[in-house]
N, C-alpha and C positions, 0 to 999 in steps of 0.2 A: 432561542436557537432550536431548530428542529433537527432531530437525529434519526437516522434509519439504521437498522441492523442490516448489513450487507448480505445479499444472497450468497449462500455457500459456493455457488458456481463462479462468482466473482473471485473469491479467494482461491478456488481451484485453478482458474485461469492464470492468476498472478503466480501461484506456486509453479505451475507448468512452465511459465515464461522465465521465472528466476532460475530454473534448473536447466535452461536451454543454453547451448553454446552460442546460438544466435544472439541472445541477450548479452551474454558475456563478451562476445566479440564487439557488439554494438556499443556497449558501455565501457569497454576496455577494463573489464573486471573479471574476477574468477567466477566460475560456475559454482553456485552454492550447492552444497551436498544435500542429500535427501533429508538428513537430520537437521541441518541448518535451516532449510526451508520450512520443515514441519514446525520447528520451534518458533521461527519468526511469524509464521501464519497463525499459529496457536495464540501467541501473545497479542497479535493484532486483533484477532477475534475476541479475546477476553476484554481488551481495552475498548473495542467497539460496543460490546454488550454492557460493560460497566458505564460507559458514557450514556448509552440509551437508558439504563436503569437510573442513573443520576438525574437526567433531565426529566424523565417521566415518573420519578419517585417510586421506582420498583425496588423491591428489597431482595430479589432473587440473586443468587450467586451467578456470576457470568461463566458458565461452563458448557452450555448447551450447543452453541453454534459450531464449535470446532469438530464435534463428533459427526457432523453432517457433511463435512468436506471429504470428498472422495476424488481420487485421480480422475482427471477428465479425459475423454476421448475426443473432445472438441478440438478443432484446429488451433494451433498456436496463435495467440492474438498478436496483432501488429504492435509496433513501438508506440504509435500515437494512442491506440486503445489501451495499452498497458499504462501509459502516463495518466490517461483519464481515470482508469480504475484505481490507480494509486492515489490520485487526488481525491477521488470519491471516498476512499477509506480514510485518508487524512482528515477530510472535512468532518467525518462522522466519529472522530475520536478527539475528545478534548479533556485532558487531564484536569483542567481547572474545574470543569463541571463535576467530575468525580470528587474532587477535593471539597466542593461546596456541599456535598451530600454527607451529612455526619454519620450515616449508616454504612457508607462504602469507603474503602481504602484504595488509594492508588498503589498498584503493585510496584515493588522495588525496581523492576525491569522496565517500567513505563518510559522513563526519559531516554534510556539507551535505545529502546525499540523505536521510539518516535524519531530519534536522531538518525537511525538507520533508514527508516522510511523516508525522511526528508533528504537524506543523501542520495538515495535511489531516484527520487523525484527530481532533484536538482541536476543530477547527471543526465537524466533523460531530457530535461528541458534544454540543456546545452547541446545535446547530441542530435535531437530531432531536426532542428533547423539546418544542420550541416548536411542532412540527406535530401533537403528540398532543392530542386533544380533552380528555382527562382532565387533562392538564398545564395546558392553557389555562384550565380551569374551577377548578383548585385555587387556594385563597386563601393569601396570604402570612401573615396574622396573625389573621384572624378565627377564634375558637374558640367553638363553640356550647356 
């Protein structure tokens, strides 16, 4: 397995989107508070770094990445781009890889954080086709 540590700008884009009413309306969910987003992103960063360290046998603690994430002035990313960014983060976090490295420990919050990430991904996967004009026009059962 190859693992990358995601660029802090990716995390900043995700954080900005999670705090937007546009995202909340699209996913029919509540806007995450600033503290909730910071906590979620911090945990994802640590898990991403731990996975990288486990795969490449690094012994460093996973604490560096999060401090480089700053609020972004970049435009709000679209829904499809958000989904791709979340899938990228998900791909680069593997708790099993962390468990296989006897020098690293899976944090107690890992499972819950990954469940939250998966829930956001699955919601977006369901919602994105609903916004596609071709999908809206497609018929369930009529065959010509």
